[in-house]
mmCIF file as Biopython writes it, N, C-alpha, C and O atoms, coordinates in Angstrom:
data_model
#
loop_
_atom_site.group_PDB
_atom_site.id
_atom_site.type_symbol
_atom_site.label_atom_id
_atom_site.label_alt_id
_atom_site.label_comp_id
_atom_site.label_asym_id
_atom_site.label_entity_id
_atom_site.label_seq_id
_atom_site.pdbx_PDB_ins_code
_atom_site.Cartn_x
_atom_site.Cartn_y
_atom_site.Cartn_z
_atom_site.occupancy
_atom_site.B_iso_or_equiv
_atom_site.auth_seq_id
_atom_site.auth_asym_id
_atom_site.pdbx_PDB_model_num
ATOM 1   N N  . MET A ? 1  ? 9.854   1.674  -27.400 1.0 0.0 1  A 1 
ATOM 2   C CA . MET A ? 1  ? 10.213  0.982  -26.173 1.0 0.0 1  A 1 
ATOM 3   C C  . MET A ? 1  ? 9.217   -0.152 -25.924 1.0 0.0 1  A 1 
ATOM 4   O O  . MET A ? 1  ? 8.024   -0.008 -26.193 1.0 0.0 1  A 1 
ATOM 5   N N  . ASP A ? 2  ? 9.711   -1.270 -25.415 1.0 0.0 2  A 1 
ATOM 6   C CA . ASP A ? 2  ? 8.860   -2.425 -25.131 1.0 0.0 2  A 1 
ATOM 7   C C  . ASP A ? 2  ? 7.966   -2.144 -23.922 1.0 0.0 2  A 1 
ATOM 8   O O  . ASP A ? 2  ? 8.285   -1.325 -23.059 1.0 0.0 2  A 1 
ATOM 9   N N  . GLU A ? 3  ? 6.833   -2.854 -23.892 1.0 0.0 3  A 1 
ATOM 10  C CA . GLU A ? 3  ? 5.933   -2.780 -22.738 1.0 0.0 3  A 1 
ATOM 11  C C  . GLU A ? 3  ? 6.625   -3.376 -21.524 1.0 0.0 3  A 1 
ATOM 12  O O  . GLU A ? 3  ? 7.371   -4.346 -21.656 1.0 0.0 3  A 1 
ATOM 13  N N  . PRO A ? 4  ? 6.388   -2.805 -20.323 1.0 0.0 4  A 1 
ATOM 14  C CA . PRO A ? 4  ? 7.002   -3.389 -19.130 1.0 0.0 4  A 1 
ATOM 15  C C  . PRO A ? 4  ? 6.425   -4.774 -18.823 1.0 0.0 4  A 1 
ATOM 16  O O  . PRO A ? 4  ? 5.262   -5.052 -19.114 1.0 0.0 4  A 1 
ATOM 17  N N  . ASP A ? 5  ? 7.233   -5.610 -18.248 1.0 0.0 5  A 1 
ATOM 18  C CA . ASP A ? 5  ? 6.807   -6.952 -17.853 1.0 0.0 5  A 1 
ATOM 19  C C  . ASP A ? 5  ? 5.738   -6.815 -16.765 1.0 0.0 5  A 1 
ATOM 20  O O  . ASP A ? 5  ? 6.002   -6.180 -15.743 1.0 0.0 5  A 1 
ATOM 21  N N  . PRO A ? 6  ? 4.547   -7.384 -16.946 1.0 0.0 6  A 1 
ATOM 22  C CA . PRO A ? 6  ? 3.475   -7.224 -15.958 1.0 0.0 6  A 1 
ATOM 23  C C  . PRO A ? 6  ? 3.773   -7.872 -14.615 1.0 0.0 6  A 1 
ATOM 24  O O  . PRO A ? 6  ? 3.093   -7.590 -13.629 1.0 0.0 6  A 1 
ATOM 25  N N  . SER A ? 7  ? 4.792   -8.746 -14.562 1.0 0.0 7  A 1 
ATOM 26  C CA . SER A ? 7  ? 5.143   -9.365 -13.280 1.0 0.0 7  A 1 
ATOM 27  C C  . SER A ? 7  ? 6.027   -8.450 -12.432 1.0 0.0 7  A 1 
ATOM 28  O O  . SER A ? 7  ? 6.250   -8.729 -11.254 1.0 0.0 7  A 1 
ATOM 29  N N  . ASN A ? 8  ? 6.534   -7.361 -13.016 1.0 0.0 8  A 1 
ATOM 30  C CA . ASN A ? 8  ? 7.335   -6.400 -12.246 1.0 0.0 8  A 1 
ATOM 31  C C  . ASN A ? 8  ? 6.450   -5.638 -11.275 1.0 0.0 8  A 1 
ATOM 32  O O  . ASN A ? 8  ? 5.336   -5.243 -11.619 1.0 0.0 8  A 1 
ATOM 33  N N  . VAL A ? 9  ? 6.942   -5.435 -10.075 1.0 0.0 9  A 1 
ATOM 34  C CA . VAL A ? 9  ? 6.206   -4.687 -9.066  1.0 0.0 9  A 1 
ATOM 35  C C  . VAL A ? 9  ? 6.520   -3.206 -9.250  1.0 0.0 9  A 1 
ATOM 36  O O  . VAL A ? 9  ? 7.685   -2.813 -9.194  1.0 0.0 9  A 1 
ATOM 37  N N  . PRO A ? 10 ? 5.488   -2.368 -9.470  1.0 0.0 10 A 1 
ATOM 38  C CA . PRO A ? 10 ? 5.756   -0.941 -9.638  1.0 0.0 10 A 1 
ATOM 39  C C  . PRO A ? 10 ? 6.107   -0.294 -8.301  1.0 0.0 10 A 1 
ATOM 40  O O  . PRO A ? 10 ? 5.538   -0.645 -7.267  1.0 0.0 10 A 1 
ATOM 41  N N  . LEU A ? 11 ? 7.029   0.636  -8.326  1.0 0.0 11 A 1 
ATOM 42  C CA . LEU A ? 11 ? 7.415   1.395  -7.139  1.0 0.0 11 A 1 
ATOM 43  C C  . LEU A ? 11 ? 6.971   2.839  -7.309  1.0 0.0 11 A 1 
ATOM 44  O O  . LEU A ? 11 ? 7.021   3.377  -8.415  1.0 0.0 11 A 1 
ATOM 45  N N  . PHE A ? 12 ? 6.538   3.470  -6.228  1.0 0.0 12 A 1 
ATOM 46  C CA . PHE A ? 12 ? 6.042   4.841  -6.273  1.0 0.0 12 A 1 
ATOM 47  C C  . PHE A ? 12 ? 6.742   5.679  -5.218  1.0 0.0 12 A 1 
ATOM 48  O O  . PHE A ? 12 ? 7.089   5.159  -4.157  1.0 0.0 12 A 1 
ATOM 49  N N  . PRO A ? 13 ? 6.960   6.962  -5.481  1.0 0.0 13 A 1 
ATOM 50  C CA . PRO A ? 13 ? 7.716   7.802  -4.555  1.0 0.0 13 A 1 
ATOM 51  C C  . PRO A ? 13 ? 6.959   8.191  -3.285  1.0 0.0 13 A 1 
ATOM 52  O O  . PRO A ? 13 ? 7.588   8.523  -2.280  1.0 0.0 13 A 1 
ATOM 53  N N  . THR A ? 14 ? 5.638   8.159  -3.306  1.0 0.0 14 A 1 
ATOM 54  C CA . THR A ? 14 ? 4.892   8.583  -2.118  1.0 0.0 14 A 1 
ATOM 55  C C  . THR A ? 14 ? 3.755   7.614  -1.815  1.0 0.0 14 A 1 
ATOM 56  O O  . THR A ? 14 ? 3.275   6.902  -2.697  1.0 0.0 14 A 1 
ATOM 57  N N  . ILE A ? 15 ? 3.337   7.602  -0.566  1.0 0.0 15 A 1 
ATOM 58  C CA . ILE A ? 15 ? 2.196   6.780  -0.156  1.0 0.0 15 A 1 
ATOM 59  C C  . ILE A ? 15 ? 0.934   7.266  -0.861  1.0 0.0 15 A 1 
ATOM 60  O O  . ILE A ? 15 ? 0.057   6.464  -1.182  1.0 0.0 15 A 1 
ATOM 61  N N  . ALA A ? 16 ? 0.836   8.567  -1.103  1.0 0.0 16 A 1 
ATOM 62  C CA . ALA A ? 16 ? -0.330  9.102  -1.808  1.0 0.0 16 A 1 
ATOM 63  C C  . ALA A ? 16 ? -0.437  8.489  -3.206  1.0 0.0 16 A 1 
ATOM 64  O O  . ALA A ? 16 ? -1.534  8.157  -3.655  1.0 0.0 16 A 1 
ATOM 65  N N  . ASP A ? 17 ? 0.694   8.337  -3.890  1.0 0.0 17 A 1 
ATOM 66  C CA . ASP A ? 17 ? 0.687   7.707  -5.215  1.0 0.0 17 A 1 
ATOM 67  C C  . ASP A ? 17 ? 0.243   6.251  -5.119  1.0 0.0 17 A 1 
ATOM 68  O O  . ASP A ? 17 ? -0.552  5.785  -5.935  1.0 0.0 17 A 1 
ATOM 69  N N  . VAL A ? 18 ? 0.753   5.537  -4.127  1.0 0.0 18 A 1 
ATOM 70  C CA . VAL A ? 18 ? 0.375   4.138  -3.925  1.0 0.0 18 A 1 
ATOM 71  C C  . VAL A ? 18 ? -1.116  4.034  -3.635  1.0 0.0 18 A 1 
ATOM 72  O O  . VAL A ? 18 ? -1.804  3.183  -4.199  1.0 0.0 18 A 1 
ATOM 73  N N  . ASN A ? 19 ? -1.612  4.898  -2.759  1.0 0.0 19 A 1 
ATOM 74  C CA . ASN A ? 19 ? -3.036  4.866  -2.410  1.0 0.0 19 A 1 
ATOM 75  C C  . ASN A ? 19 ? -3.915  5.122  -3.629  1.0 0.0 19 A 1 
ATOM 76  O O  . ASN A ? 19 ? -4.971  4.504  -3.770  1.0 0.0 19 A 1 
ATOM 77  N N  . GLU A ? 20 ? -3.495  6.020  -4.505  1.0 0.0 20 A 1 
ATOM 78  C CA . GLU A ? 20 ? -4.275  6.320  -5.708  1.0 0.0 20 A 1 
ATOM 79  C C  . GLU A ? 20 ? -4.323  5.113  -6.639  1.0 0.0 20 A 1 
ATOM 80  O O  . GLU A ? 20 ? -5.388  4.766  -7.151  1.0 0.0 20 A 1 
ATOM 81  N N  . VAL A ? 21 ? -3.178  4.472  -6.862  1.0 0.0 21 A 1 
ATOM 82  C CA . VAL A ? 21 ? -3.137  3.286  -7.723  1.0 0.0 21 A 1 
ATOM 83  C C  . VAL A ? 21 ? -3.958  2.163  -7.097  1.0 0.0 21 A 1 
ATOM 84  O O  . VAL A ? 21 ? -4.700  1.473  -7.797  1.0 0.0 21 A 1 
ATOM 85  N N  . ASN A ? 22 ? -3.829  1.975  -5.782  1.0 0.0 22 A 1 
ATOM 86  C CA . ASN A ? 22 ? -4.602  0.931  -5.104  1.0 0.0 22 A 1 
ATOM 87  C C  . ASN A ? 22 ? -6.099  1.197  -5.221  1.0 0.0 22 A 1 
ATOM 88  O O  . ASN A ? 22 ? -6.882  0.274  -5.445  1.0 0.0 22 A 1 
ATOM 89  N N  . LYS A ? 23 ? -6.493  2.450  -5.072  1.0 0.0 23 A 1 
ATOM 90  C CA . LYS A ? 23 ? -7.916  2.822  -5.185  1.0 0.0 23 A 1 
ATOM 91  C C  . LYS A ? 23 ? -8.451  2.464  -6.573  1.0 0.0 23 A 1 
ATOM 92  O O  . LYS A ? 23 ? -9.523  1.872  -6.699  1.0 0.0 23 A 1 
ATOM 93  N N  . LEU A ? 24 ? -7.704  2.826  -7.600  1.0 0.0 24 A 1 
ATOM 94  C CA . LEU A ? 24 ? -8.136  2.538  -8.965  1.0 0.0 24 A 1 
ATOM 95  C C  . LEU A ? 24 ? -8.189  1.031  -9.224  1.0 0.0 24 A 1 
ATOM 96  O O  . LEU A ? 24 ? -9.101  0.543  -9.891  1.0 0.0 24 A 1 
ATOM 97  N N  . THR A ? 25 ? -7.213  0.302  -8.695  1.0 0.0 25 A 1 
ATOM 98  C CA . THR A ? 25 ? -7.193  -1.149 -8.869  1.0 0.0 25 A 1 
ATOM 99  C C  . THR A ? 25 ? -8.387  -1.793 -8.176  1.0 0.0 25 A 1 
ATOM 100 O O  . THR A ? 25 ? -9.022  -2.691 -8.729  1.0 0.0 25 A 1 
ATOM 101 N N  . MET A ? 26 ? -8.691  -1.333 -6.962  1.0 0.0 26 A 1 
ATOM 102 C CA . MET A ? 26 ? -9.823  -1.879 -6.216  1.0 0.0 26 A 1 
ATOM 103 C C  . MET A ? 26 ? -11.136 -1.594 -6.950  1.0 0.0 26 A 1 
ATOM 104 O O  . MET A ? 26 ? -12.017 -2.452 -7.003  1.0 0.0 26 A 1 
ATOM 105 N N  . GLU A ? 27 ? -11.265 -0.401 -7.510  1.0 0.0 27 A 1 
ATOM 106 C CA . GLU A ? 27 ? -12.482 -0.057 -8.257  1.0 0.0 27 A 1 
ATOM 107 C C  . GLU A ? 27 ? -12.649 -0.971 -9.463  1.0 0.0 27 A 1 
ATOM 108 O O  . GLU A ? 27 ? -13.767 -1.352 -9.810  1.0 0.0 27 A 1 
ATOM 109 N N  . ASP A ? 28 ? -11.530 -1.322 -10.101 1.0 0.0 28 A 1 
ATOM 110 C CA . ASP A ? 28 ? -11.583 -2.205 -11.268 1.0 0.0 28 A 1 
ATOM 111 C C  . ASP A ? 28 ? -12.004 -3.628 -10.901 1.0 0.0 28 A 1 
ATOM 112 O O  . ASP A ? 28 ? -12.544 -4.345 -11.744 1.0 0.0 28 A 1 
ATOM 113 N N  . LEU A ? 29 ? -11.765 -4.048 -9.653  1.0 0.0 29 A 1 
ATOM 114 C CA . LEU A ? 29 ? -12.132 -5.395 -9.235  1.0 0.0 29 A 1 
ATOM 115 C C  . LEU A ? 29 ? -13.638 -5.586 -9.151  1.0 0.0 29 A 1 
ATOM 116 O O  . LEU A ? 29 ? -14.147 -6.688 -9.360  1.0 0.0 29 A 1 
ATOM 117 N N  . ASN A ? 30 ? -14.348 -4.502 -8.843  1.0 0.0 30 A 1 
ATOM 118 C CA . ASN A ? 30 ? -15.805 -4.550 -8.795  1.0 0.0 30 A 1 
ATOM 119 C C  . ASN A ? 30 ? -16.315 -5.587 -7.791  1.0 0.0 30 A 1 
ATOM 120 O O  . ASN A ? 30 ? -17.289 -6.286 -8.070  1.0 0.0 30 A 1 
ATOM 121 N N  . GLU A ? 31 ? -15.680 -5.692 -6.647  1.0 0.0 31 A 1 
ATOM 122 C CA . GLU A ? 31 ? -16.050 -6.646 -5.599  1.0 0.0 31 A 1 
ATOM 123 C C  . GLU A ? 31 ? -16.313 -5.899 -4.297  1.0 0.0 31 A 1 
ATOM 124 O O  . GLU A ? 31 ? -16.000 -4.715 -4.174  1.0 0.0 31 A 1 
ATOM 125 N N  . GLU A ? 32 ? -16.891 -6.604 -3.329  1.0 0.0 32 A 1 
ATOM 126 C CA . GLU A ? 32 ? -17.130 -6.018 -2.016  1.0 0.0 32 A 1 
ATOM 127 C C  . GLU A ? 32 ? -15.789 -5.707 -1.353  1.0 0.0 32 A 1 
ATOM 128 O O  . GLU A ? 32 ? -14.845 -6.492 -1.442  1.0 0.0 32 A 1 
ATOM 129 N N  . ILE A ? 33 ? -15.716 -4.553 -0.686  1.0 0.0 33 A 1 
ATOM 130 C CA . ILE A ? 33 ? -14.485 -4.131 -0.028  1.0 0.0 33 A 1 
ATOM 131 C C  . ILE A ? 33 ? -14.408 -4.726 1.372   1.0 0.0 33 A 1 
ATOM 132 O O  . ILE A ? 33 ? -15.386 -4.705 2.120   1.0 0.0 33 A 1 
ATOM 133 N N  . CYS A ? 34 ? -13.244 -5.253 1.716   1.0 0.0 34 A 1 
ATOM 134 C CA . CYS A ? 34 ? -12.978 -5.794 3.052   1.0 0.0 34 A 1 
ATOM 135 C C  . CYS A ? 34 ? -11.814 -4.988 3.636   1.0 0.0 34 A 1 
ATOM 136 O O  . CYS A ? 34 ? -10.748 -4.919 3.024   1.0 0.0 34 A 1 
ATOM 137 N N  . VAL A ? 35 ? -12.003 -4.384 4.802   1.0 0.0 35 A 1 
ATOM 138 C CA . VAL A ? 35 ? -10.967 -3.576 5.438   1.0 0.0 35 A 1 
ATOM 139 C C  . VAL A ? 35 ? -10.336 -4.376 6.563   1.0 0.0 35 A 1 
ATOM 140 O O  . VAL A ? 35 ? -11.041 -4.937 7.401   1.0 0.0 35 A 1 
ATOM 141 N N  . CYS A ? 36 ? -9.012  -4.429 6.584   1.0 0.0 36 A 1 
ATOM 142 C CA . CYS A ? 36 ? -8.266  -5.135 7.637   1.0 0.0 36 A 1 
ATOM 143 C C  . CYS A ? 36 ? -7.380  -4.130 8.356   1.0 0.0 36 A 1 
ATOM 144 O O  . CYS A ? 36 ? -6.631  -3.390 7.718   1.0 0.0 36 A 1 
ATOM 145 N N  . LYS A ? 37 ? -7.463  -4.099 9.671   1.0 0.0 37 A 1 
ATOM 146 C CA . LYS A ? 37 ? -6.614  -3.207 10.459  1.0 0.0 37 A 1 
ATOM 147 C C  . LYS A ? 37 ? -5.350  -3.950 10.870  1.0 0.0 37 A 1 
ATOM 148 O O  . LYS A ? 37 ? -5.399  -5.103 11.296  1.0 0.0 37 A 1 
ATOM 149 N N  . ALA A ? 38 ? -4.219  -3.266 10.733  1.0 0.0 38 A 1 
ATOM 150 C CA . ALA A ? 38 ? -2.935  -3.863 11.091  1.0 0.0 38 A 1 
ATOM 151 C C  . ALA A ? 38 ? -2.709  -3.771 12.591  1.0 0.0 38 A 1 
ATOM 152 O O  . ALA A ? 38 ? -3.143  -2.819 13.240  1.0 0.0 38 A 1 
ATOM 153 N N  . GLN A ? 39 ? -2.033  -4.756 13.127  1.0 0.0 39 A 1 
ATOM 154 C CA . GLN A ? 39 ? -1.624  -4.730 14.525  1.0 0.0 39 A 1 
ATOM 155 C C  . GLN A ? 39 ? -0.130  -4.966 14.539  1.0 0.0 39 A 1 
ATOM 156 O O  . GLN A ? 39 ? 0.329   -6.076 14.271  1.0 0.0 39 A 1 
ATOM 157 N N  . ASP A ? 40 ? 0.633   -3.931 14.848  1.0 0.0 40 A 1 
ATOM 158 C CA . ASP A ? 40 ? 2.085   -4.009 14.815  1.0 0.0 40 A 1 
ATOM 159 C C  . ASP A ? 40 ? 2.642   -4.053 16.229  1.0 0.0 40 A 1 
ATOM 160 O O  . ASP A ? 40 ? 2.035   -3.531 17.164  1.0 0.0 40 A 1 
ATOM 161 N N  . SER A ? 41 ? 3.794   -4.675 16.373  1.0 0.0 41 A 1 
ATOM 162 C CA . SER A ? 41 ? 4.495   -4.673 17.655  1.0 0.0 41 A 1 
ATOM 163 C C  . SER A ? 41 ? 5.989   -4.706 17.379  1.0 0.0 41 A 1 
ATOM 164 O O  . SER A ? 41 ? 6.429   -5.071 16.289  1.0 0.0 41 A 1 
ATOM 165 N N  . GLY A ? 42 ? 6.752   -4.321 18.377  1.0 0.0 42 A 1 
ATOM 166 C CA . GLY A ? 42 ? 8.201   -4.333 18.218  1.0 0.0 42 A 1 
ATOM 167 C C  . GLY A ? 42 ? 8.849   -3.213 18.984  1.0 0.0 42 A 1 
ATOM 168 O O  . GLY A ? 42 ? 8.227   -2.590 19.845  1.0 0.0 42 A 1 
ATOM 169 N N  . GLU A ? 43 ? 10.096  -2.959 18.670  1.0 0.0 43 A 1 
ATOM 170 C CA . GLU A ? 43 ? 10.851  -1.918 19.351  1.0 0.0 43 A 1 
ATOM 171 C C  . GLU A ? 43 ? 10.284  -0.543 19.007  1.0 0.0 43 A 1 
ATOM 172 O O  . GLU A ? 43 ? 9.811   -0.304 17.896  1.0 0.0 43 A 1 
ATOM 173 N N  . VAL A ? 44 ? 10.346  0.353  19.992  1.0 0.0 44 A 1 
ATOM 174 C CA . VAL A ? 44 ? 9.749   1.692  19.862  1.0 0.0 44 A 1 
ATOM 175 C C  . VAL A ? 44 ? 10.258  2.424  18.634  1.0 0.0 44 A 1 
ATOM 176 O O  . VAL A ? 44 ? 9.463   3.031  17.917  1.0 0.0 44 A 1 
ATOM 177 N N  . GLN A ? 45 ? 11.548  2.388  18.369  1.0 0.0 45 A 1 
ATOM 178 C CA . GLN A ? 45 ? 12.095  3.137  17.225  1.0 0.0 45 A 1 
ATOM 179 C C  . GLN A ? 45 ? 11.503  2.658  15.910  1.0 0.0 45 A 1 
ATOM 180 O O  . GLN A ? 45 ? 11.241  3.464  15.017  1.0 0.0 45 A 1 
ATOM 181 N N  . TRP A ? 46 ? 11.290  1.354  15.783  1.0 0.0 46 A 1 
ATOM 182 C CA . TRP A ? 46 ? 10.735  0.818  14.538  1.0 0.0 46 A 1 
ATOM 183 C C  . TRP A ? 46 ? 9.234   1.083  14.453  1.0 0.0 46 A 1 
ATOM 184 O O  . TRP A ? 46 ? 8.703   1.315  13.366  1.0 0.0 46 A 1 
ATOM 185 N N  . MET A ? 47 ? 8.560   1.049  15.582  1.0 0.0 47 A 1 
ATOM 186 C CA . MET A ? 47 ? 7.133   1.364  15.599  1.0 0.0 47 A 1 
ATOM 187 C C  . MET A ? 47 ? 6.903   2.812  15.180  1.0 0.0 47 A 1 
ATOM 188 O O  . MET A ? 47 ? 5.954   3.109  14.455  1.0 0.0 47 A 1 
ATOM 189 N N  . LYS A ? 48 ? 7.767   3.706  15.634  1.0 0.0 48 A 1 
ATOM 190 C CA . LYS A ? 48 ? 7.644   5.124  15.246  1.0 0.0 48 A 1 
ATOM 191 C C  . LYS A ? 48 ? 7.811   5.288  13.740  1.0 0.0 48 A 1 
ATOM 192 O O  . LYS A ? 48 ? 7.121   6.096  13.120  1.0 0.0 48 A 1 
ATOM 193 N N  . GLN A ? 49 ? 8.733   4.516  13.148  1.0 0.0 49 A 1 
ATOM 194 C CA . GLN A ? 49 ? 8.910   4.582  11.692  1.0 0.0 49 A 1 
ATOM 195 C C  . GLN A ? 49 ? 7.655   4.109  10.976  1.0 0.0 49 A 1 
ATOM 196 O O  . GLN A ? 49 ? 7.215   4.740  10.015  1.0 0.0 49 A 1 
ATOM 197 N N  . LEU A ? 50 ? 7.083   3.023  11.426  1.0 0.0 50 A 1 
ATOM 198 C CA . LEU A ? 50 ? 5.856   2.520  10.800  1.0 0.0 50 A 1 
ATOM 199 C C  . LEU A ? 50 ? 4.743   3.562  10.887  1.0 0.0 50 A 1 
ATOM 200 O O  . LEU A ? 50 ? 4.025   3.798  9.915   1.0 0.0 50 A 1 
ATOM 201 N N  . GLN A ? 51 ? 4.607   4.181  12.059  1.0 0.0 51 A 1 
ATOM 202 C CA . GLN A ? 51 ? 3.532   5.150  12.278  1.0 0.0 51 A 1 
ATOM 203 C C  . GLN A ? 51 ? 3.765   6.460  11.523  1.0 0.0 51 A 1 
ATOM 204 O O  . GLN A ? 51 ? 2.829   7.235  11.331  1.0 0.0 51 A 1 
ATOM 205 N N  . SER A ? 52 ? 5.001   6.713  11.094  1.0 0.0 52 A 1 
ATOM 206 C CA . SER A ? 52 ? 5.289   7.955  10.377  1.0 0.0 52 A 1 
ATOM 207 C C  . SER A ? 52 ? 4.870   7.894  8.922   1.0 0.0 52 A 1 
ATOM 208 O O  . SER A ? 52 ? 5.054   8.865  8.187   1.0 0.0 52 A 1 
ATOM 209 N N  . GLY A ? 53 ? 4.309   6.772  8.491   1.0 0.0 53 A 1 
ATOM 210 C CA . GLY A ? 53 ? 3.797   6.696  7.138   1.0 0.0 53 A 1 
ATOM 211 C C  . GLY A ? 53 ? 4.435   5.652  6.267   1.0 0.0 53 A 1 
ATOM 212 O O  . GLY A ? 53 ? 4.096   5.549  5.088   1.0 0.0 53 A 1 
ATOM 213 N N  . ILE A ? 54 ? 5.353   4.867  6.806   1.0 0.0 54 A 1 
ATOM 214 C CA . ILE A ? 54 ? 5.964   3.821  6.002   1.0 0.0 54 A 1 
ATOM 215 C C  . ILE A ? 54 ? 4.964   2.724  5.701   1.0 0.0 54 A 1 
ATOM 216 O O  . ILE A ? 54 ? 4.954   2.166  4.603   1.0 0.0 54 A 1 
ATOM 217 N N  . ALA A ? 55 ? 4.119   2.413  6.679   1.0 0.0 55 A 1 
ATOM 218 C CA . ALA A ? 55 ? 3.107   1.380  6.483   1.0 0.0 55 A 1 
ATOM 219 C C  . ALA A ? 55 ? 1.758   1.911  6.945   1.0 0.0 55 A 1 
ATOM 220 O O  . ALA A ? 55 ? 1.663   2.555  7.990   1.0 0.0 55 A 1 
ATOM 221 N N  . ASN A ? 56 ? 0.727   1.643  6.175   1.0 0.0 56 A 1 
ATOM 222 C CA . ASN A ? 56 ? -0.618  2.063  6.557   1.0 0.0 56 A 1 
ATOM 223 C C  . ASN A ? 56 ? -1.128  1.207  7.704   1.0 0.0 56 A 1 
ATOM 224 O O  . ASN A ? 56 ? -0.833  0.014  7.772   1.0 0.0 56 A 1 
ATOM 225 N N  . GLY A ? 57 ? -1.890  1.809  8.601   1.0 0.0 57 A 1 
ATOM 226 C CA . GLY A ? 57 ? -2.476  1.076  9.702   1.0 0.0 57 A 1 
ATOM 227 C C  . GLY A ? 57 ? -3.721  0.332  9.297   1.0 0.0 57 A 1 
ATOM 228 O O  . GLY A ? 57 ? -4.241  -0.489 10.053  1.0 0.0 57 A 1 
ATOM 229 N N  . GLN A ? 58 ? -4.200  0.617  8.106   1.0 0.0 58 A 1 
ATOM 230 C CA . GLN A ? 58 ? -5.427  -0.014 7.628   1.0 0.0 58 A 1 
ATOM 231 C C  . GLN A ? 58 ? -5.252  -0.351 6.162   1.0 0.0 58 A 1 
ATOM 232 O O  . GLN A ? 58 ? -4.815  0.484  5.369   1.0 0.0 58 A 1 
ATOM 233 N N  . LEU A ? 59 ? -5.591  -1.571 5.808   1.0 0.0 59 A 1 
ATOM 234 C CA . LEU A ? 59 ? -5.481  -2.027 4.414   1.0 0.0 59 A 1 
ATOM 235 C C  . LEU A ? 59 ? -6.849  -2.324 3.851   1.0 0.0 59 A 1 
ATOM 236 O O  . LEU A ? 59 ? -6.966  -2.720 2.691   1.0 0.0 59 A 1 
#
């Protein structure tokens, strides 16, 4: 089988999987870490979805 195209965005079934890949990628960068906190706004139903784990509050 051919190697996957590196421009393809990988998809993962859980946030835990994404966090693990992100952690490993950040470690490989070998740079100072900068943490940014998200500030979300909008309708209550959509905010509840974001807070349920669809999007991290901190990047």
